[in-house]
N, C-alpha and C positions, 0 to 999 in steps of 0.2 A: 395195182401200180407194179410195176417189176422196179426193182432195183437199178436196172442198165439205162436206168436214162435219165440217172443221175450222174453228172459230171461236176468233180472239184474241181476248180481254176484257179492257179494263184490272183496275188493280188497285185501283184507286179511281172512284166514279162522278164523271160531272164532267170528264170529262177531250174525251168527246164522240165518240170511235170507235165505239163500239157504236149510235150513233145513226142512223148512216150507210143500214144494212139496211132500220129500220124505218120506218114507214110512216109520214109527216108527219100529227099531230096536226089534226085539224079546229079549225077555227078559231069557236069557239065565238058565235054570235051572240045577241044582246040585241035582241030583236025589242019590247021592250016598250019601251027607251031608242034603237031602230035604232043602237046602238054595236057595233064590234066587240073580243071580250075575248080577250088574251093569253092565255097559258098562265101559270102562276102559276110564280116561279122559285124553287128549294129553297131553305129560309133556312136563313141558316151556322152552325154548331154555336156554343153558347153559348162563352164566355170560362173557366167555372167546368167545364165538360167536359172543355175542353181540357188544361187545369191538373190534372185527377183523374184523366186517363187517360199522364199525364206522370209524376207521380208512383208509381203503379204499379211502373213495371220499375225507375228509380231505386231505391226503397223495399225491391225486392226483391235488389238487384245490394247493396247495403249489408249488408244483411243477411247475404246469402253470403258477401259480405269480411271481417264481423267474425267470422262463423263461424270461415272459413278462419283466421284470426291467431289466434284460441281454443284451435285444438286445436297451432297448429304452438306455440302457450308451452305449454303443456299438456306437447306431445312434448319440447321441451328442460328443462322442469322434473323431467323422472323423471332420479330418480340412474341413472348408469352404472355398472357393474360395473369395480370394480379388477382390472386384469391388469397384466399386466409390460410393462418399459418400449417393446418394439416392440410385441408384440400390443397395445400400446391405443396407439398410434399406427397401426397397421393395418388396427385392425377400426373397423367403422362400427356403429353401435347400430343398432335395426329400429326404426322410424317407422311411424305408422299408414295407411302408404300401402300397406301389404301386404307390402314388397318385403326382404327375409330381410335380414340384414347381412353385409357383405361383410368378409371374415379376406382378409391379404397374406400371402405367404408366410412361413413358420415360420422362422430362420437359426439354427439349430443351435447356428454358431460364428463368432465375429467374422471379418469378413474379414482376410487378408493386412496388415500396416503393413510401410512401408520398414525397420524396426528388423527384422522377423522374417525378412526375406527374406536370406538367407546372401549377401557378398558373392563373387564369380566371384574367382579366385586368377588374376594377370595372366601371361600368355605367359613362359613361360621359354626363352630360347634356349638348347637345352643346349650345354654349352663344350665345345670342340673341341680336342684335345690334338696341337701341333704335331709333328710328327716330329723326333728327334734330331738330323738331320744340317740342319737349315734353321733359320738366326738370320735375325730380323727386324731393315731396317737401321735404321740410328741416327741419332738425329736431329742435322743438320749444322747448328751456330751461324753464326744469318745475321751477314753482318760487318756492320760498326759504323762510318761514319763519325768519322774523328777531328777534332774542332773546337778551338777556341782557348778557355780559361776566361771566363766570361762573368761581366761586372765590376757588371752593373745590371741590375734588374729582380727580378722576383719569382720564388725559385725557381732562384737565380740561385748560384753556388759561391763560399764565402766566400773574399775577396782574402787573399793572403799577403804577410805585408808582411818586407821583409828592410832593414836597417839601414844607410844611405847617410852618405855624409861630405859630398860637395859634388856638385854638376853642373854646370861650366862652362857649358854650350849652356842651362841654363835660369836661372842668373845673370845672363847677356849680356842673351838675352829679358827678362827682368825690368828691369833698367838700363836698355834701347832703351824700353821701355814707361814707366817711368820718366823719364828726358828728354823724349820726347815731351809729357808732362802736364806738367814743367818747362816747357818753351819754349810751352805754350799758357797758362800765367800769366804769363810774360812778355810773349806779346805782349797779353794782357789788361791786363797794367799799362802798357804803352809804349803804347797805346791811350789810356786815361787820363792818361798824363802827356805825353804828345806830343813824348816822349826817341826819337832814334834810337838804332836798334837796333846798327846797326855801328860805332857810336862807343862803344857801351856793351862790347863786345865787344872793342876798343881797347886799351878801357881797362882790362882786365880784370889783365893781365900786371904795371900801370904801378901800379894801384891796386889795396893788398891791402884796404883797406875794401870794394870794390866786388864783388873776390872773394869774400870772406867772406860777402856776401849771394849773391850768388849761389849758392853753396855751401850755406848754409843752407836756403834755397830747396828745391833739388834732395833735399836728405835730409828737409825736410821732406814733401815729394812723398815720397820713398819711402817714411817712417815711412807715413803712410796710405796709400798703397797694400797694403802688406806688412801692416799689421793687418787694416784692412775686409775685403781676401780670403781669408787665413786663418783670421777670426773667423769671417765667413760662410759661407765656403765647402771652409775646411780647407786650401785651398793656391791660390798663386798663379797665374798665366796661365803663366807659365816651368815652375813646380812641376806643373801641369794636364797640360800638353802631352807633359812627359816623364816622365807617371806617379810622382809624387815627391806626398807628405802630409806634413803635420808633425803626428804624433799619431796615434795609433789612435782608429776609431770611437768606443772607448769611452771615451777622452779627450777626442774632439769633442763628444760629449753632455753633458760636463757644465758647470755654471754657470761652473765658477773657468777655463772655456778661455781664453774672450778674454782674460784678466785676465795668464795666464803668455804668450801669446802677446805682449802689449802688453811683457814684463818682456823675456823674447826678442830682440822689437826694439829695446828699447832699450840691453839685453846689447852685442846685436853693434854694435852704432850705437856705443856708446862705446868701443870697443875698436879702431876705425878701418874696419869693414864688411867689409874684406877680408883684415885681421890673424887673426880667429878663423876665418873657415873656411879661410885656409890651414894656418894649425897644424892645425886636423884633417883635412887631407887626408896634413900628415907623420905625425902619431900616429893614422891609418886609423881616427879613432874620434870621433864628434860629441863636441866640448867642451863645446858652449851647453847638452847633457842635463843636462852637470853640474848646471850651475849654475839651470837652469828645471822642468829634469823633462820638454821637450818634445822627442822624438828624430824626425828623420828620417829616413822610410821611403822605401824604394820598392816600389810596390805591383806582386806580378808575379799 
């Protein structure tokens, strides 16, 4: 077969490809007028013809779409036969396409649940019997370090109170503290009045009135020091140093404790400050407790 027998033609007329092999159209001459006539051009199709050609396929497609939708709606309106729960969920009804309905797998029994599965028993190690002659070693108690009794902090041991009469060392420390505060008062008074300190101490043995003033100042300072220290802290500086305490914790927590401290201090001062403590040492009993209700304790 030769290639020259094939001829490619355009889909529509007017592109001009088919005119290459055609012989040129001879020009017609108007011998009458003496003018050359050109070939006539094809007239363009009218607008009405184009619109009619465009509407025909659109109308056909619209009618086909409408018909398809009506068929689907009619298929959906058909009643579905009632079946069991799982069969109804898995089955697909037949449609107009001619495809048979699909039926899913039929489960005759429900799937097992966690509650239905029996729990496996834990593996138990078989008990072994020890021979008669073998004994297990006994636990040895760990050694504990012995420490002193805690006297402060939460969770500490309760302090033990032991009755006491007099502590010379604590009394000496309190006397020294009172004397120091008394001297400070004297110095401030002398600076305010411009009096010579040494002249005052030289005149004390000669002038009884001056000695009474200095003694009264000493007792006043001692009274204030003892009352304030015992009312707020439960003990003076000397008593705190040597583990002494006036009254128990329960007595110190009461509202009448400061009044009892004032009454005990006045009673000791009225008896000469030193007389009542010395009598307590002789009788081995705190005599001030009999009159005031407060006992001096040694804290262990």
